[in-house]
C-alpha positions in Angstrom: -66.1 140.9 109.3 -63.9 140.7 112.1 -61.4 137.8 112.0 -59.3 136.2 114.7 -56.4 133.9 113.7 -55.1 131.8 116.3 -51.7 130.6 115.1 -50.7 127.7 117.4 -47.4 126.7 115.4 -44.3 127.0 117.4 -42.7 128.4 114.4 -45.2 131.1 114.2 -45.3 133.0 110.9 -42.7 130.7 109.4 -44.7 127.8 109.9 -46.1 125.5 106.9 -49.6 125.7 108.1 -49.5 129.6 108.2 -48.4 129.5 104.6 -51.9 128.0 103.8 -53.6 130.2 106.4 -52.1 133.3 104.7 -53.3 132.2 101.4 -56.7 131.7 102.6 -56.9 135.1 104.2 -55.6 136.6 100.9 -58.5 135.2 98.8 -60.9 136.2 101.5 -59.6 139.5 101.7 -59.9 139.9 97.8 -63.3 138.7 97.7 -64.3 140.9 100.5 -62.9 143.9 98.5 -64.8 143.2 95.7 -68.0 143.1 97.5 -67.4 146.4 99.3 -67.2 144.8 102.7 -64.5 145.7 105.3 -62.1 143.1 106.9 -60.5 143.5 110.3 -57.9 140.9 111.0 -56.2 140.2 114.5 -53.7 137.5 114.7 -52.6 136.0 118.0 -49.4 133.7 118.1 -50.0 131.3 120.9 -46.4 130.6 121.7 -46.0 134.1 122.5 -48.9 134.2 125.0 -48.8 133.4 128.6 -51.6 130.8 129.1 -51.5 128.5 132.0 -53.4 125.3 132.1 -57.0 125.2 133.4 -56.9 124.5 137.1 -60.3 122.5 136.9 -61.5 124.7 140.0 -64.8 125.9 138.3 -64.4 129.3 139.6 -65.7 130.7 136.4 -68.8 128.8 136.8 -69.5 129.5 140.7 -67.4 132.2 142.1 -66.8 134.8 139.1 -69.3 133.8 136.5 -67.6 134.0 133.0 -64.4 135.1 134.3 -61.4 132.8 135.2 -59.4 133.2 138.3 -56.1 133.1 136.6 -54.9 136.5 135.2 -52.8 135.7 132.0 -53.4 136.5 128.3 -56.4 134.3 128.1 -58.4 137.3 129.1 -57.6 139.1 126.0 -58.3 135.8 123.9 -61.9 135.5 125.3 -62.7 138.9 124.5 -61.2 138.4 121.0 -63.0 135.3 120.6 -66.4 137.0 121.3 -65.4 140.2 118.9 -64.6 137.8 116.0 -67.3 136.8 113.3 -64.8 134.2 111.8 -62.1 132.4 114.0 -59.3 130.7 112.1 -57.3 128.1 114.0 -54.0 127.4 112.3 -51.9 124.6 113.7 -49.6 121.5 112.9 -50.9 118.3 113.5 -49.1 117.1 116.9 -49.5 113.5 117.8 -52.6 113.3 116.0 -54.3 116.4 117.6 -53.6 120.0 118.4 -50.2 121.2 119.7 -50.2 121.2 123.8 -50.1 125.0 124.2 -53.2 125.2 122.0 -54.8 122.4 124.1 -54.3 124.6 126.9 -56.0 127.7 125.4 -58.9 125.4 124.3 -59.3 124.2 127.8 -59.4 127.8 129.1 -62.5 128.7 127.1 -64.6 127.0 129.8 -65.8 130.4 130.9 -67.6 130.7 127.6 -70.1 128.3 128.6 -72.7 127.8 131.5 -72.5 124.9 133.9 -76.0 123.6 133.1 -76.4 120.4 131.3 -78.0 120.5 128.0 -78.9 117.6 125.5 -77.6 118.1 122.0 -79.2 118.0 118.7 -76.6 117.0 116.3 -76.0 113.6 118.2 -72.5 114.4 119.1 -71.7 113.1 122.5 -74.1 112.5 125.4 -74.6 115.9 126.8 -73.1 119.4 126.6 -73.2 123.0 128.0 -74.9 125.7 126.7 -73.1 128.8 125.4 -72.8 131.6 127.8 -73.0 134.2 124.9 -74.9 134.4 121.9 -72.7 133.0 119.0 -75.2 133.0 116.2 -73.6 133.6 112.8 -70.0 133.1 114.0 -68.0 130.7 111.7 -65.0 128.7 112.4 -62.2 127.4 109.8 -59.5 124.9 110.9 -56.3 124.9 108.8 -53.5 122.5 109.3 -50.8 120.6 107.8 -49.4 117.2 109.0 -46.2 115.0 108.2 -48.2 112.0 106.8 -48.4 111.5 103.1 -52.2 112.1 103.4 -54.4 113.8 105.9 -57.3 111.4 105.7 -57.6 109.4 108.7 -55.2 111.4 110.8 -57.6 114.2 112.0 -60.3 112.1 113.6 -59.3 113.3 117.2 -58.9 117.1 116.1 -62.5 116.6 114.4 -64.2 114.7 117.3 -63.0 117.6 119.5 -64.2 120.4 117.5 -67.4 118.7 116.8 -68.1 118.9 120.6 -67.1 122.6 120.5 -68.7 124.0 117.4 -71.1 121.3 116.5 -70.9 118.5 113.9 -70.3 120.2 110.4 -70.5 123.5 111.6 -66.9 124.4 110.6 -64.8 124.2 107.6 -61.5 122.3 107.2 -58.5 122.5 105.0 -56.0 119.7 106.4 -53.0 119.0 104.1 -50.8 116.3 104.4 -46.9 116.4 103.5 -46.8 119.6 105.0 -43.1 120.0 105.3 -42.8 120.1 101.4 -43.9 123.8 101.8 -40.6 124.7 103.3 -38.8 123.1 100.5 -38.1 125.7 97.5 -37.2 123.1 94.9 -40.8 121.8 95.1 -42.4 125.5 95.1 -44.1 124.8 91.8 -46.3 122.3 93.1 -46.8 123.8 96.6 -47.5 127.3 95.2 -50.3 125.5 93.0 -51.8 124.2 96.3 -51.8 127.5 97.9 -53.6 128.9 94.9 -56.3 126.7 95.6 -56.2 127.4 99.4 -56.6 131.2 98.2 -59.4 130.3 96.0 -61.3 128.7 99.0 -60.8 131.7 100.9 -62.3 133.9 98.2 -65.2 131.2 98.0 -65.9 131.1 101.8 -66.2 134.8 101.8 -68.7 134.6 99.1 -70.7 132.3 100.9 -69.0 128.9 100.9 -66.4 126.6 99.6 -67.2 124.8 96.3 -67.0 121.0 96.1 -64.4 121.0 93.1 -62.4 123.2 95.4 -62.4 120.9 98.4 -61.6 118.2 96.2 -58.3 119.9 94.9 -57.5 120.5 98.7 -57.7 117.0 99.5 -55.5 116.0 96.3 -52.2 114.9 97.5 -49.1 117.2 96.9 -47.2 114.2 95.6 -47.9 110.3 95.2 -47.4 108.3 98.5 -44.0 106.5 97.2 -42.5 109.7 95.8 -43.1 111.8 99.1 -42.0 109.0 101.5 -38.6 108.9 99.3 -38.5 112.5 99.7 -39.2 112.5 103.3 -36.7 109.6 103.9 -33.9 111.5 101.8 -34.6 114.7 103.6 -33.1 113.2 107.1 -29.7 112.9 105.6 -28.9 109.7 107.4 -27.8 106.5 105.6 -30.4 103.9 106.3 -27.6 101.3 106.8 -24.9 102.9 108.6 -26.9 105.6 110.2 -24.1 108.1 109.2 -24.7 111.7 108.3 -24.6 112.1 104.5 -23.3 114.9 102.2 -25.6 117.8 101.7 -25.2 117.3 97.8 -26.1 113.8 98.2 -29.2 114.4 99.9 -30.3 117.2 97.5 -29.8 114.4 94.6 -31.5 111.7 96.4 -34.6 114.1 96.8 -34.3 114.9 93.0 -34.4 111.2 92.2 -37.4 110.8 94.3 -39.5 112.8 92.0 -38.8 110.5 89.2 -41.8 109.3 87.2 -41.7 105.8 86.1 -44.6 106.5 83.9 -42.1 108.6 81.9 -40.1 105.3 81.0 -40.3 104.6 77.3 -38.5 101.1 77.2 -35.2 102.4 77.5 -33.2 102.8 80.8 -31.3 106.3 81.3 -28.4 107.3 83.7 -28.3 110.7 84.6 -24.9 111.7 85.9 -24.6 115.0 88.1 -21.2 116.4 88.4 -21.1 119.3 90.8 -18.0 121.1 89.7 -17.6 123.4 92.7 -17.6 120.3 95.2 -16.1 117.8 92.7 -18.6 115.2 93.3 -20.2 113.0 91.1 -23.6 110.9 91.2 -25.6 108.9 88.9 -29.3 108.4 89.0 -30.5 105.2 87.0 -34.0 106.1 85.7 -35.5 102.6 84.9 -39.1 100.7 84.7 -39.4 100.1 88.6 -38.1 103.6 89.7 -34.8 105.4 90.5 -31.6 104.5 92.0 -28.6 106.3 93.2 -25.0 105.1 92.4 -21.9 107.1 94.0 -19.1 104.9 92.7 -19.4 106.0 89.2 -19.9 102.3 88.0 -22.9 103.3 85.6 -22.2 104.5 81.9 -24.0 107.9 81.7 -26.3 108.8 79.1 -26.8 112.4 80.1 -24.3 114.2 81.8 -24.7 117.5 83.5 -21.6 119.6 84.9 -22.8 122.3 87.1 -21.9 124.1 90.1 -23.8 122.6 93.3 -25.1 126.1 94.2 -26.3 126.8 90.5 -28.5 123.8 90.1 -29.8 124.5 93.8 -30.7 127.9 92.5 -32.4 126.4 89.6 -34.4 123.9 91.5 -35.7 126.6 93.8 -36.7 128.7 90.8 -34.2 131.4 91.6 -32.5 130.9 88.3 -34.1 130.1 84.8 -32.4 126.8 83.8 -32.6 127.4 80.1 -31.1 130.9 80.4 -28.3 129.6 82.6 -27.5 126.8 79.9 -27.7 129.4 77.1 -25.0 131.6 79.1 -22.7 128.6 79.4 -23.4 128.5 83.3 -23.4 124.8 83.3 -22.9 122.1 80.7 -24.8 119.0 79.2 -23.3 116.1 77.4 -25.0 113.2 76.0 -28.9 112.7 75.5 -30.2 116.3 75.5 -33.5 114.9 75.2 -33.8 114.2 78.9 -33.3 118.1 79.5 -35.8 119.0 76.8 -38.5 116.8 78.6 -37.3 117.2 82.0 -40.8 117.6 83.6 -41.9 114.2 82.2 -39.1 112.5 84.2 -38.8 114.6 87.2 -42.3 116.4 87.3 -43.4 114.2 90.4 -46.8 112.5 90.8 -50.0 113.9 92.6 -52.9 111.9 93.4 -56.7 112.4 94.0 -57.7 110.5 96.8 -61.4 110.3 95.7 -60.5 108.5 92.5 -57.1 106.7 93.5 -55.6 108.0 90.3 -52.3 109.9 89.9 -51.9 112.7 87.4 -49.1 115.0 86.3 -48.6 117.9 88.7 -50.2 121.0 87.0 -47.7 123.9 86.7 -44.5 122.3 87.4 -41.6 123.7 85.7 -38.4 121.7 84.6 -35.1 122.8 83.7 -35.9 123.3 79.9 -39.5 122.9 79.8 -42.5 124.1 81.7 -46.4 123.7 81.2 -47.9 121.1 79.2 -48.9 121.4 75.5 -52.8 122.2 75.3 -55.1 119.7 73.6 -55.8 121.8 70.8 -52.3 122.7 69.7 -51.6 123.7 66.0 -49.9 121.6 63.6 -47.8 122.5 60.7 -49.6 120.1 58.3 -52.8 122.3 58.4 -50.3 125.4 57.6 -48.6 123.4 54.7 -51.6 121.7 52.9 -52.8 124.8 50.8 -49.3 125.4 49.5 -48.5 122.0 48.5 -51.8 121.7 46.7 -51.2 125.0 45.0 -47.7 124.1 43.9 -48.8 120.6 42.9 -52.1 121.3 41.1 -51.4 124.8 39.7 -48.5 124.0 37.1 -50.5 120.8 35.7 -53.9 122.3 35.4 -54.1 125.9 35.9 -57.8 126.6 36.2 -58.6 123.5 38.2 -55.5 124.1 40.4 -57.0 127.5 41.1 -60.1 125.8 42.3 -58.1 123.2 44.1 -56.1 125.9 46.0 -59.2 127.5 47.3 -60.9 124.2 48.4 -57.5 123.4 50.1 -57.9 126.6 52.1 -61.4 125.8 53.1 -60.6 122.2 54.0 -57.4 123.6 56.1 -59.9 126.1 57.8 -62.3 123.4 58.8 -59.4 121.7 60.8 -59.2 124.9 63.1 -62.4 123.8 64.8 -60.3 121.6 66.6 -57.0 123.1 66.0 -55.7 126.2 67.4 -54.8 128.8 64.7 -51.8 130.7 64.3 -50.9 134.1 62.4 -49.3 132.0 59.7 -52.3 129.7 59.1 -54.0 133.0 58.5 -51.7 134.5 56.2 -51.5 131.0 54.4 -55.5 131.3 53.8 -55.1 134.9 52.7 -52.3 134.0 50.4 -53.1 130.8 48.7 -56.7 132.0 48.2 -55.8 135.2 46.8 -53.4 133.7 44.2 -55.9 130.9 43.3 -58.7 133.6 42.7 -56.3 135.6 40.5 -55.4 132.6 38.4 -59.3 132.3 38.0 -59.4 135.7 37.1 -56.8 135.4 34.3 -53.3 136.2 35.7 -50.7 134.1 34.4 -50.1 131.0 36.4 -46.6 130.8 36.1 -46.4 134.5 37.7 -48.7 133.4 40.4 -46.5 130.1 41.2 -43.3 132.4 41.3 -44.9 134.7 43.5 -46.2 132.0 45.9 -42.7 131.0 46.5 -41.5 134.4 47.1 -44.2 135.1 49.6 -43.8 131.7 51.5 -39.8 132.3 51.9 -40.6 136.0 52.9 -43.1 134.7 55.5 -40.6 132.4 57.2 -37.9 135.1 57.0 -39.7 137.9 58.4 -41.1 135.7 61.2 -37.5 135.7 62.4 -37.6 139.3 63.4 -40.3 138.7 65.8 -40.3 137.1 69.2 -41.5 133.7 67.8 -40.1 132.3 64.6 -42.4 130.6 62.6 -41.3 127.1 63.3 -41.2 127.7 66.8 -45.1 128.4 66.6 -45.7 124.9 65.9 -42.9 123.0 67.4 -42.8 124.5 70.9 -46.0 122.3 71.8 -43.6 119.3 71.7 -41.3 120.8 74.2 -43.7 122.3 77.0 -45.9 124.8 75.2 -45.4 128.4 75.6 -42.9 127.7 78.2 -40.5 126.6 75.6 -40.3 130.1 74.5 -38.5 131.2 77.4 -35.7 128.8 76.6 -33.0 130.8 74.5 -31.5 127.6 73.1 -34.9 126.4 71.7 -35.3 129.9 70.2 -31.9 130.3 68.5 -32.4 126.7 67.1 -35.6 127.5 65.8 -34.5 131.1 64.5 -31.8 129.5 62.5 -33.9 126.8 60.9 -36.7 129.4 60.1 -34.2 131.4 58.5 -32.7 128.5 56.4 -36.2 127.3 55.1 -37.0 131.3 54.2 -34.1 131.5 52.2 -34.5 128.2 50.4 -37.8 129.4 49.3 -36.8 132.7 48.3 -34.2 131.1 46.0 -36.8 128.6 44.8 -38.9 131.5 43.5 -35.8 132.8 41.7 -34.8 129.8 40.1 -38.3 128.8 39.1 -38.6 132.2 37.5 -35.3 131.6 35.4 -36.0 128.0 34.6 -39.4 129.0 33.0 -37.7 131.9 31.2 -35.2 129.6 30.0 -37.8 127.2 28.8 -36.3 124.4 31.5 -39.7 124.1 33.3 -40.0 120.6 33.0 -37.3 120.2 35.6 -39.0 122.6 38.1 -41.0 119.8 39.8 -37.9 117.5 40.3 -35.9 120.3 41.9 -38.5 121.7 44.0 -39.1 118.4 45.5 -35.5 117.4 45.9 -34.7 120.8 47.6 -37.0 120.8 50.3 -36.3 116.9 51.2 -32.8 117.7 51.4 -33.7 120.7 53.7 -35.7 118.4 55.9 -32.7 116.0 56.5 -30.6 118.9 57.4 -33.5 120.1 59.8 -33.5 116.8 61.6 -29.6 116.8 61.8 -29.4 120.3 63.3 -32.2 119.9 65.7 -30.0 117.4 67.4 -26.5 118.7 66.4 -26.9 122.5 67.4 -28.6 122.1 70.9 -26.2 119.4 71.7 -23.4 121.4 70.9 -24.4 124.6 72.8 -25.4 122.6 75.7 -22.1 120.9 75.9 -20.5 124.6 75.9 -19.0 124.4 72.5 -18.4 127.8 70.8 -21.1 129.2 68.8 
C-alpha cells in the first residue's frame, strides 16, 4: 500500500495533529505487517513546500491539460496524489477550516479534474467535474486537532469541502478537540490513552474499517468541558483582572487545581498547600463541593502540606519521576492528611466525557502521585481468606469431629466466593491447609495437635510472604489504594511488610503458647487469650497504618 501523508501544520512533526497521525500510522503498519502487506509511506510537510496560490487561468484545462502553468512543488504533489492508495491529510483547525497553505494546495489540485460539468449522485452540491484519472479504490483519512473543548460542530466547513472533493461519506475522519493538551507532559497519561485508540483505529482501518466502538472512543472528550476550559484559561499565564503575567509556578498550580474532581468531595473541604522549596513560593488549593480555588496569601489552614522543589514536582507531574519512589527517598515531604496523597487520582484524575451519552467518567489509565489504576471489580477480599481459619479455630476445640466437618464446609463455602472474587495464592494455601487439617482430624489425628499446627502454619504463611515481592496483607489492601499500581509505592509496601511480619510473629507465638497452655492443663484460657491478642493487634494495625506512612512522608527518620 502506498501512503501519502500531507502534514499541513506550521509546526511540522512537532504538531499535535501529527502526534495523532503518527499513532494512526503505527497501528496501520503493525496490522499490515501481520497481514504480510507492504506499506510505503511518503510524507510531505506543506510548510517546507513552495506552492503558490491558484491563478484561476484554467491553463490546466485548456492549454496544457492536466498540467499547471506554474512550476513549483505542486507538480510533485500531484504525482504523489496519483501514486498513493491512501492519502492522510493531517492539519490543525484554523478559523474553522484548513490552514491557508493547505487551502492553496487543495486549490492547485484543479489539474486532476476535467472541465466538463457532471451531475453528482451523492446529493452534494449542484454540480461537479469528473476526475481526469481513475481514482477507484483510493482512500482518504482526515486527522485534525482543534483548540475547542470538543470537535463536534466545528468541522462542518472542512467536511463540506471534502464531501465535494471525495464524495459524502467516502473518507474517514479523526477530529479531536482540546488539541493543545497533547503538548502538555503533565497530562500525558490521558493523552497517551487517546493516542492508543488512534493507533487501534489505524490497525482497524488497514483490516477493513474503523469499528464503531473505536469511533466512539475517539469522539470522547479528553477532559470535561469545565476542566479543559479552566486549564486553558490558566495556561495563558495572565491574571484575568489585572492582565499581568503570572509566575510559572502559579500557572502550573492553577492547572493542577483545574484537574480537581468535584465528585471526589466527601463532605469535607480540604486545603492542599504546595510549598516549592527551591522558589520559596507557597500556594493553597481549596478543594470543596463546588470546585477548587487558588489562594496565594496563605490565609487558609492547610490540611495537607507538600514541601517539594518545584522542579521535582514538575518532573513527577510529567511522569519523569515516580512520585511514590521520590517520597520514599525523602526528596519531598508531606505533612498532615496523607489520605489525599494515597487517593490522588480520585481528587486530581480529571474528568472525561462521552458526547454520545453526555456522561462523565474517570479518565482511564491516569496515574497519580501515590496511586494509579483503579481496582478491578472482582478484587479479592481478606474475609474469604480468613473464614476457613476462624471456623476451624472456633469449632474444632469445642467439637473436634463436627469441627473437622465445619472446617471442610468453610473451605467449600469460601471457594464459592471465588466465582465473584479474584483468588490469591494465600486463598489457595488456606484451602489446602484447613481442609488438610480437618481431614486429618476426621481420620483420627489428635485435634489439639492440629490446632497448634494450624496456628504455626498460619503464622509461617504471613512471615514467608514477607520474603516475596508482595506481602500477604498487600495482596488484599492494594485494591483500596489504586490496585496493582500501589505495588510500585515503596511506602505502601514497607508499611504492609512490617504489618505482615507482625501478624506472622503473633500467630507463631499463638501456636507456641497454645501448645504450652494445653500441656500445662490451662486449655480453658486459650480461647480468651487467642481472641484478645488478635484484637489488640488489630488496634495496632489501624494505628500503624496512619502513623508510619505519615511519619515517613513527613521526612522523619525510619
